[in-house]
C-alpha positions as CSV (number, residue, x, y, z in Angstrom):
1,M,124.2,50.9,71.9
2,G,124.4,51.3,67.6
3,K,126.5,53.7,66.0
4,I,125.5,55.7,62.9
5,Q,128.3,56.7,60.6
6,I,128.5,60.4,59.4
7,S,131.0,62.3,57.3
8,V,132.8,65.3,58.9
9,Q,135.1,67.7,57.6
10,L,137.6,69.2,59.8
11,P,140.2,71.9,59.1
12,D,143.9,70.6,59.4
13,L,144.7,72.4,62.5
14,T,141.8,70.5,64.2
15,L,142.8,67.2,62.6
16,D,146.1,68.0,64.4
17,K,144.8,68.6,67.5
18,L,143.0,65.3,67.2
19,E,145.8,63.3,66.7
20,S,147.5,64.9,69.4
21,L,144.7,63.9,71.9
22,Q,145.2,60.5,70.6
23,S,148.7,60.5,71.1
24,I,148.6,61.9,74.9
25,D,147.4,58.7,76.2
26,K,149.7,55.9,74.7
27,Q,148.3,53.4,77.3
28,S,144.8,53.2,76.0
29,Q,145.2,54.1,72.3
30,L,142.0,55.8,71.5
31,S,140.7,55.9,67.9
32,R,139.6,58.9,66.3
33,N,136.1,57.9,66.8
34,Q,136.6,57.8,70.8
35,V,138.5,61.1,71.1
36,I,135.7,62.6,69.3
37,E,133.2,60.8,71.4
38,A,134.9,61.9,74.7
39,A,135.3,65.4,73.6
40,V,131.3,65.7,72.4
41,D,130.4,64.1,75.7
42,F,132.8,67.1,77.6
43,Y,131.2,69.7,75.5
44,F,127.7,68.9,76.1
45,G,128.4,68.3,80.1
46,Y,129.8,71.9,79.7
47,M,127.1,73.3,77.9
48,T,124.4,71.7,80.2
49,S,126.1,72.6,83.4
50,E,126.3,76.3,82.0
51,L,122.6,76.3,81.7
52,N,122.1,74.2,85.3
53,Q,124.1,77.0,86.5
54,G,122.0,79.9,85.3
55,Y,119.0,78.0,86.3
56,L,120.4,77.3,89.8
57,C,121.6,80.9,90.4
58,S,118.1,82.5,89.6
59,I,116.5,79.9,91.9
60,V,119.1,80.7,94.7
61,G,118.5,84.7,94.1
62,Q,114.8,84.1,94.4
63,K,115.1,82.2,97.7
64,M,117.8,84.8,98.9
65,E,115.1,87.8,98.0
66,G,112.4,85.7,99.7
67,M,114.4,85.4,102.8
68,I,115.6,88.8,102.9
69,N,112.1,90.3,102.6
70,S,110.8,87.8,105.4
71,L,113.3,89.2,107.5
72,S,113.1,92.6,106.3
73,D,109.3,92.4,107.3
74,R,109.8,90.5,110.8
75,T,112.2,93.4,111.9
76,A,109.6,96.0,110.9
77,R,107.0,94.2,112.8
78,L,109.5,94.1,115.9
79,Q,110.7,97.8,115.6
80,F,107.1,98.8,115.8
81,K,106.4,96.7,118.6
82,E,109.5,98.6,120.4
83,A,108.5,101.9,119.2
84,V,104.9,101.2,120.7
85,E,106.6,99.7,124.3
86,L,109.0,102.8,124.3
87,N,106.6,105.3,123.8
88,L,104.1,103.7,126.2
89,L,107.5,103.7,128.9
90,T,108.1,107.4,128.0
91,R,104.4,108.2,128.8
92,L,104.5,106.7,131.9
93,I,107.6,108.3,132.9
94,A,106.6,111.7,131.9
95,S,103.2,111.1,133.9
96,H,104.6,109.7,137.3
97,F,107.1,112.5,137.4
98,D,104.8,115.0,136.0
99,I,107.7,116.7,133.5
100,S,106.5,120.0,132.0
101,K,106.6,120.3,128.0
102,S,109.8,122.5,128.3
103,E,111.4,120.1,130.7
104,Y,110.8,117.3,128.5
105,E,112.4,119.3,125.2
106,S,115.3,120.1,127.3
107,L,115.7,116.3,128.0
108,R,115.1,115.4,124.3
109,K,117.6,117.7,123.2
110,T,120.4,116.5,125.4
111,A,119.2,113.0,124.3
112,V,119.4,113.8,120.5
113,D,122.9,115.3,121.1
114,D,124.5,112.6,123.1
115,V,123.2,110.2,120.3
116,R,124.6,112.1,117.6
117,A,127.9,112.5,119.4
118,T,128.2,108.8,120.4
119,K,126.5,107.4,117.2
120,G,124.0,105.5,119.6
121,I,126.6,103.9,121.8
122,I,125.9,105.5,125.2
123,S,127.0,103.9,128.6
124,I,124.6,104.1,131.4
125,Y,127.3,105.9,133.5
126,D,127.4,108.6,131.1
127,A,123.9,109.0,130.9
128,Q,124.0,109.9,134.6
129,R,125.2,113.6,135.0
């Protein structure tokens, strides 16, 4: 791989940093060119990883949103099926026991009060009053 010679103007502080990087690893005795190449390679990797990270976060976010939407749709369908079955069960029980509208309203009020008081956690033993 060939190399192209270029001219670079660096501030004194940057040149001091370059020389200190050369002296850090005394065993390998890196040249200025090697230190600059390593710095450019490092910065290139850093910048492209930032781009890749943004891209990957976007893709992962889209996938997560799709999964959540799919789960939400599935849950809604299951809740609909459960509501239909519960409605059918309620109608069967009411017709079997020939419950009047006033008795039903009284039972419903008790059920609503129980659910509110217990935040939806009702023991079968507590329900037998």
